[in-house]
N, C-alpha and C positions, 0 to 999 in steps of 0.2 A: 730308806729312800734309795732309788737306783743311782748308779754312777755311770758316767760316760768317760771313756778314754779315747783320745784322738791321737793316733800315731802319725808320724811323718808329716807334721804340719809345717808348711813353709815358714821359715823364720821371719820373713817379711810380714806374713799374715799374723803371726803371733805378736809381732811388734805393734802392728796397727791395732789389734784387739786390746792389747795391754794399754796402749796409749788412750784408747777410748774409755776403757774402764777407769783409768786414773783420772781422766777429765771429768768423769761422773762421781769421782770420790768412792769408787767401788773396787772391790777385789776383782780379779779376772773371773773368778768363779761366780761371783754375784752378777757381774755384767753378762756373762754367757747364759746364766740361768734365766735372767730377764729376757734376753734376746731369743733364746730357744723357746721360752714359754709363749712369747708373742708370735713366733714363727709357727708353732704348733696350733695356735688359735686361728690362723688364717687358712681357709681351705685352698687346696691346690686347684689348678685349672681343671684337672680331671675330676676331682670331687665336685667342683662347682657345676660342671657340665652334666655330671650324673644326677645331681640334685635338680637341675633345670629340666632334664628329660622326664623326671617323675612328676613334675607339676602339670596340672591340667592347662591346656592351651587357652589363651585369652583371646577373645574376638573383639576387635575394635570396629565399630560401625564405620562404613565408608564416609558417611557425612561428617563424623567427628574428625577423621583424618583430613579431609578437605578443609574443614573449618580451621584446624590447627595450622595447616599450610597457609591458608588465606590470612589468618591473624598474624602469623609470623612475617609474612611479606608486608603486611600493612604497617607493622611496627618498625620496619627498616627506615 
């Protein structure tokens, strides 16, 4: 399995991350592995926009838009 080495990490950042890991009952390695896995699972804004550009445009009928506006106003 690949390893990651982070050099020149601000001691304050290390302290915060260590405290968060300890609060979860995890080692710093376990905590960072979980956090990095979650981070990698979320698309970046650039990736999301690229995906949206590839989707076919959806057309909403004018009547449906006006009805939604009217219904929203009536619900106030």
